[in-house]
N, C-alpha and C positions, 0 to 999 in steps of 0.2 A: 504493500500500500504506499510505498515511498512516492509513487507517481502521483498520489492524491495531492501532495503539497503544490506542485506546479499547476495542477488542474485548478485548485482553489485560487491560486494567484491569478491565473488566466481569467477566471470567472470574475474576480474582483476588478481587474483591469477592464474587462469587457463591459461590465455594468457601468462604470464610470464613463467609458467612451460612448455607450449608447445614451446615457443620461445627458451627456453633453450635446448630443445630436438631437435631443428631444425638442419639440416645438413649444413645449410648455415652459412658462417663466415661473421659477420657484417662488418668486416674491408675491406673485398673484395668488398662488395657493397658500402662502403663509398668511397673507392678510385676509383672504376671502373677500366677501362683499365689502368689508371695511376699507378696501383699497381706494374706493371712490371718495372716501372722506379723508384720506391721508394726503398730506402735502408732499410735494416733490422732495423737500429736504428730509422729511420723515422716512420716505421710501429709500432715499439714498443712504440714510443712517442705518436703516434696517439691512440693506444690502451689505454694508460694510461690517455690521455686527455679525451677520450670518456668514461672512466670508465669500459671498457670491461674486465679489469683484476680483477674487484671486483666480489665478489660472487653474486649469484642470489638474496640472501636475502638482501645484501647491496644495489644492484641496485633497488630492489622493494621498500625498505625503503626509499631510496633517492627520488624515483618517488612519493611515497605516501606522504612523507613529503612536497614535492613541491605542490602536488595537494591540500593539506589542506590549503596551504598559497595562493592558487589561481594561481600557476605557473604550467602549463601543461607540461613544459619541452621544449626541443629543439629536433626537428626531425633530426635524423642523415642522413636519406635518402634524405630529401628535403633541409637540412642545413638552416632551418629557424624555428622560434617558432611554436610549434604545434597549438597554438591558431590561428596563421596566416593561416596555411595550412587549418584548419577546417573552418575558416570564409570565405576563398576564394572559397572553393568547396562545402560546405554543402548547401548553397542556391540553387545551381543548382540541387543538388540531390533532395532536397525538392520539387523543381518545377516539376521535372520529376515524382516523386512519387505521388504528389497530383493530377497532370493532369492525370496520368495513372489510379489512383484509381477512380477518378470521371468518366472517360470514361468507366472503367470496370463496375462500378455500373450502369450507364445509359444503357450500352449494355445488361447487365444481366437482369435489370428490364424490358426493352422493349421486348427482345426476350423471357424471361422466362414467362411473362404475356401472350404474344401472343400465345406461345406454349401451355400453360395450357388452355387458352381460347378456343383454337381450338384443343383440345386433339385428337390425332389420324390422324390429317390432314397432308398434305405434309409439312407444315411449322414445325409442331411439330416433325415429323420424321427427317427432315433435322437438326433442332436445336439439338435434342437429339443425333443423329449420330455424328454431328460435335463436340459437346461438349465432348462426350466420346473419340473421336479421338484425340482432342487437349490436353486432360488430360495427356497423356504420352509424349508430345513433350517438351523438355527443352526450356527455354526462348532464349538461345543463338542460338538454331537452327531456331526458328521463326525469330530471328533478322537477321541471315544470309540469310534466304530465302526472307525476306522482302527487304533486300538490293539488292539482285540479281534481284528481280522482279520489284520493284517500283523505285529503284534508277538507277541501271545499265541498265535494259532493257527498262522500260518506261520513266525513267528520270523525274518522278513526284516529287521526294524529293531528297535533298542533301544526300550524302553517309554517312558523319560523321562530327563530330565537332560541335561546338557551332555556328559558323558563317562561311561564305566563307573565303578563305585565304586572309588575310589582311583587311578584312571588320570589321567595328565597330559592337559591340553587340547592334544593334538596335532591336526594337520590331519585325519588319518584319523578320530580319535575325534569331533571336532566335526562333520565331514561326515556321518558315519554317524548321529549323533544329530539333526542338523539336517534330514536328508532327509525324514522323515515329517511333522514339524510344518510345514515349508515347503510341502510338497505339499498338506497339508490346508488351509493358509491360502490357497494358490493356487486350489484347487478351490472353496473357499468364495466366492471373488471371481469365478470364471470364468463362472458362468451369465449375469450381466448383460453381461459383455464379449463373450462369444461370440455371444449372441443379437443384440447391437448390431452387431457386425461383419457378421454374416450380413444383417441387414436393410439396413444401410447399403450393403453391397456390392450387394445386389439393386437398390437404388435407383440406384446408380452405373451398373450394367449397362444400365439403361434410358435413360440420358442420351444426348444427341445425339452427343457426341464419341466415345462407345464405339460407337454405331451406325455412325458414320463410319469408325472403325478397322476394324470388321468388313467394311464395304463395300470397303475397300482390300485385302481379302484377307489380313490379318494372321492369324497363328495364334491359336487361342483363348487359349492360356496367355499370349501376349503381350498380348492384349486385356485379360485379367483382371488380370494382375499389373502391367502398365505403364500402363494407361489407366484402368481402373475402381478398382483398389485405392488408388492415391494420393488420389483424390477421397474414398473411404470413410474414409481414416485421419483426416481432420480432425475429424469429430465423435467418432471413437473416442478421440483424444487428450484432448478436452474431457471425455468420460465418465471417463477415468482420473483426472483431477483431481477430479471430482465424487465418485468412489468413495473418496477418501482417508479421510474419517471412518469409513466402514465398514471400511476396511483397518486403521485404528488399533484400532477396537473388536475386529475379528477377531483381531488380533495379541495383544491382551490376553487374550482367552478361550483361544486356542490355547496361549499361554505357560503359563497357569494349569494347563491339563489335562496338558500335557507336562512340567511342572516346569522349564521353560526359564528360565535365570537372568537374565531381562530385567526390565523395569520393571513387569510385571504383578503379580508377587507384592508388589512394593513399593507399588503402588497399592492393592491389597486391604489390606495391613497398615497402611498410612497411613490409609486410610478407617476401619478398625475402631478405630485408636488416636486418631482425630481429630487426627492429626499435621499441624497446619497448615503448617509450613515445607515438608515434603516433599510433601504433598498438593497445595499450590498450585503448586509448581515443576513437578511432573509434569503437572498440568492445563494449565499454560502451554505445556509442551513439546508436549503433544497438540494444543492449539489452534494453536500455531506450525506444526506439521506440516501441519495442514489448510490453513492460509493459504499456506504455501510450496507445497503441492501445487497449489492453485488458481492461484497465480502462475505456476508452471512450465507448467501446462497452457495458460494464456493466452499465455505466451511461445512455447511450441511451436506453438500454432495460428497465431500471427502469423508464425512462421518458415516454416511449411508453406504458408500462403496469404497472400501479400502484400496481398490485398484486405481482410484482417481489420484493422480499425483498432485501434491501441493507445492507450489513454488513460492518459497518464503521471500 
């Protein structure tokens, strides 16, 4: 994972370069509608105080120097330290992502195994058709449809937010508001996972050790679950690691639609305000999540199959 350091550095530089090319003026986002009441001298003083008159190299150097000393900087859009913004919002994003990923894996394993076990049956045809259909639907479209059906029409789940208006963040409140966005996030990731499980299991069922298990007279569920499925899980674990970037992107879109108080709204707000300190830290967190996901997938593959080499 030594290569992750230059990757993170490249991401940080890239964010600053993209921000510099942004058509948005940070001072307008900082003042908001109050900019129409501010004088030219006040705006000039604010630019100087925020360091907006400095060159991009100076701004990046100031941010990097603070980062090395443990100071993430101050968010111009939220007007509070970046560390506070991240610490307040990141736990809710992690909760949504973890629950969504667990649901996606469970749904994919159950439906993928049943579809391969009963290849050619009605369940297999339905799972395959639905999986291919959902592959092309963006997460935010699924989220809007879910809100229209399950929240507005049926009234089974709250529309948005972490809790009801004015309610405390109790376990029951958070769970009821988490259920629909987590399910939407899971469904948005399921098509690739379930189709991969199905195909991988079909391949495993045709291998010699599975044929030998059947020849010994073992029950079909024993053959599938104890002999074929473990072989099929190795590429499935690798696929989960490869899906981490899509999972992060899907989480941002789902959070924005459901007004979930995670990092999504912070990403959007920081991008519009060209809020370098916050935008860079959030981008680095997303990059780190992708790198860690890939690392965990490689480790899991090595644990599941000792034949897989691990390059330290």
